[in-house]
C-alpha positions as CSV (number, residue, x, y, z in Angstrom):
1,M,6.1,-8.1,1.8
2,L,6.2,-6.9,-1.7
3,Y,9.2,-4.7,-0.9
4,D,10.6,-2.4,1.6
5,P,11.1,1.1,0.3
6,E,12.8,2.2,3.6
7,R,15.3,-0.6,3.3
8,R,15.1,-1.4,7.0
9,W,17.3,-4.6,6.2
10,A,20.2,-1.8,5.3
11,P,21.9,-1.8,9.0
12,R,22.4,-5.6,8.1
13,A,23.9,-5.4,4.9
14,I,27.8,-6.3,4.3
15,C,28.1,-3.7,1.6
16,R,27.8,-0.9,4.3
17,V,31.6,-1.5,5.5
18,E,33.2,-2.9,2.4
19,D,34.8,-0.9,-0.3
20,W,32.1,1.0,-2.5
21,P,34.6,1.6,-5.6
22,Y,33.7,-2.4,-6.2
23,F,30.0,-1.6,-6.2
24,F,30.3,1.7,-8.2
25,A,32.8,1.0,-10.8
26,D,32.1,3.0,-14.0
27,G,30.1,0.5,-16.1
28,G,28.7,2.5,-18.7
29,L,24.7,2.6,-19.3
30,P,22.3,0.1,-17.9
31,A,21.0,-1.1,-21.1
32,S,24.8,-1.9,-22.6
33,P,27.0,-4.7,-21.3
34,P,29.9,-3.4,-19.0
35,S,33.3,-2.5,-19.7
36,A,35.9,-5.6,-18.9
37,H,37.5,-3.4,-16.3
38,A,34.0,-2.8,-14.6
39,E,33.0,-6.4,-14.7
40,R,36.1,-7.2,-12.5
41,M,35.1,-5.0,-10.1
42,W,31.6,-5.8,-10.2
43,D,32.5,-9.6,-9.9
44,R,34.2,-8.7,-6.6
45,A,31.2,-6.7,-5.5
46,K,28.8,-9.5,-6.0
47,E,31.4,-11.9,-4.1
48,I,30.9,-9.8,-1.2
49,C,27.0,-9.8,-2.0
50,A,26.9,-13.5,-2.1
51,Q,27.8,-13.5,1.7
52,C,25.3,-10.8,2.7
53,P,22.6,-11.4,5.1
54,A,20.5,-9.2,3.7
55,L,20.9,-10.5,0.0
56,Q,17.0,-11.3,-0.8
57,E,16.1,-8.3,0.7
58,C,18.6,-6.1,-1.3
59,R,18.0,-8.1,-4.5
60,R,14.0,-7.6,-4.0
61,D,13.9,-3.6,-3.3
62,T,16.9,-2.5,-5.5
63,L,15.6,-3.6,-9.0
64,G,15.0,-0.1,-10.0
65,E,18.3,1.2,-9.0
66,E,20.0,2.3,-12.4
67,Y,23.7,2.0,-11.6
68,G,26.1,-0.4,-9.3
69,V,25.8,-3.6,-8.0
70,W,22.8,-4.3,-5.7
71,G,21.7,-7.9,-4.5
72,G,24.3,-9.3,-6.3
73,L,23.3,-7.8,-9.5
74,D,25.1,-5.0,-11.6
75,H,23.2,-2.5,-13.7
76,H,23.0,-4.4,-16.7
77,Q,21.8,-7.5,-15.1
78,R,19.0,-5.4,-13.6
79,S,18.0,-3.7,-16.9
80,L,17.4,-7.1,-18.4
81,L,15.6,-8.1,-15.4
82,R,13.4,-5.1,-15.7
83,R,12.6,-5.8,-19.3
84,K,12.0,-9.5,-18.8
85,L,9.5,-8.0,-15.7
86,V,7.3,-6.1,-18.5
87,R,7.1,-9.2,-20.3
88,N,6.0,-11.8,-17.4
89,V,3.9,-9.7,-15.4
90,R,0.7,-11.1,-17.2
91,R,1.8,-14.7,-16.1
92,W,2.0,-13.5,-12.4
93,P,-0.5,-15.4,-10.4
94,R,-3.6,-13.2,-9.7
95,D,-3.0,-13.0,-6.3
96,Q,0.4,-11.4,-6.7
97,I,-1.0,-9.4,-9.7
98,L,-3.7,-7.7,-7.3
99,A,-1.3,-7.2,-4.7
100,W,1.3,-5.3,-6.7
101,G,-1.7,-3.5,-8.4
102,E,-3.1,-2.1,-5.0
103,H,0.3,-0.9,-3.9
104,I,1.0,0.7,-6.7
105,H,-2.8,2.1,-7.3
106,R,-2.1,3.4,-3.6
107,L,1.2,5.1,-4.5
108,R,-0.2,7.0,-7.2
109,K,-3.3,8.3,-5.5
110,A,-0.8,9.7,-3.0
111,G,0.8,11.4,-5.8
112,V,4.0,9.5,-6.2
113,S,5.5,9.6,-9.8
114,W,5.9,6.7,-11.9
115,S,9.8,7.2,-11.9
116,E,9.9,7.2,-8.3
117,I,8.0,4.3,-8.4
118,R,10.2,2.5,-11.0
119,L,13.3,3.6,-8.8
120,Q,11.9,2.0,-5.8
121,S,10.2,-1.3,-7.1
122,G,11.7,-1.8,-10.4
123,R,8.3,-2.0,-11.8
124,R,8.1,0.4,-15.2
125,P,4.6,2.4,-16.0
126,T,3.8,-0.2,-18.6
127,A,4.0,-3.0,-16.2
128,G,2.7,-1.0,-13.1
129,G,-0.2,0.2,-15.2
130,F,-1.2,-3.3,-16.2
131,L,-1.2,-4.0,-12.4
132,V,-3.4,-1.2,-11.6
133,D,-5.7,-1.6,-14.2
134,S,-6.1,-5.0,-13.3
135,Y,-6.8,-4.1,-9.7
136,V,-9.2,-1.2,-10.3
137,E,-11.0,-4.3,-12.6
138,H,-11.1,-6.5,-9.7
139,L,-12.3,-3.7,-7.7
140,M,-15.1,-2.6,-10.1
141,A,-16.3,-6.2,-10.3
142,Q,-16.9,-6.8,-6.7
143,P,-20.6,-6.5,-5.8
144,A,-21.6,-3.4,-4.0
145,S,-22.0,-3.6,-0.6
146,T,-25.6,-2.5,0.5
147,P,-26.3,-1.9,4.0
148,K,-27.9,-4.7,6.2
149,V,-31.3,-3.7,7.2
150,V,-31.9,-4.9,11.1
151,D,-35.7,-5.4,11.8
152,L,-35.7,-4.7,15.4
153,P,-39.2,-5.7,17.1
154,L,-41.1,-2.7,18.5
155,P,-41.7,-2.9,22.2
156,E,-45.3,-3.3,23.4
157,P,-46.8,-0.1,24.2
158,A,-47.2,0.4,27.9
159,A,-50.2,1.5,29.9
160,L,-50.9,5.1,29.0
161,P,-51.1,7.2,32.1
162,V,-54.5,8.7,32.7
163,R,-54.7,12.2,31.5
164,M,-57.0,14.7,32.9
165,A,-59.4,16.4,30.7
166,F,-58.4,19.5,28.7
167,P,-59.7,22.6,30.9
168,A,-62.9,24.2,30.0
169,R,-61.3,27.6,30.7
170,P,-57.9,28.9,29.8
171,G,-56.1,28.9,33.2
172,F,-58.0,26.9,35.2
173,C,-56.2,23.9,35.0
174,G,-52.9,25.6,36.1
175,A,-54.8,27.3,38.9
176,T,-56.3,23.8,40.4
177,W,-53.0,22.5,40.2
178,A,-51.4,25.4,42.0
179,A,-53.9,25.5,44.4
180,T,-53.6,21.7,45.2
181,A,-50.0,21.8,45.3
182,T,-50.0,24.5,48.0
183,G,-52.8,22.6,49.9
184,M,-54.9,25.9,49.3
185,T,-58.3,24.0,48.4
């Protein structure tokens, strides 16, 4: 699974019963290092995350979250990972590029905005655009499928039924048939 936008792992997460202030201490902007107070609070939240059975899924699915501690990472760490992701996406294995490209392509065709995709998956438009372009190029390189022509043998013509000759006068055949059918001849 690439990621779970519905976060079905959330009921197993320890943070749902822990003190939320640890996870959302004010730490400034995501692109800047946190304050000392926020870092102490976040360290406590990260200790809680380390014991969570849903840690890996949470880390995978919350890379786009802008604030707080998710998956054992604070928002500054996730911001650094998102930047690194943009630089490293071109070195991913081909299968991973195509899988993400197909997924993001499907989301975009469904009308999902880039900001929503980034929030859900952590994939920025620059990386997402590369993934989608790679997937579309892959599709275009595939040979067009042509329908297969099946040549079935035709059945041998059956013996044709004997036909009566065309009547010499209009209505004569009909009268003859009606007379024979009723026994009048």
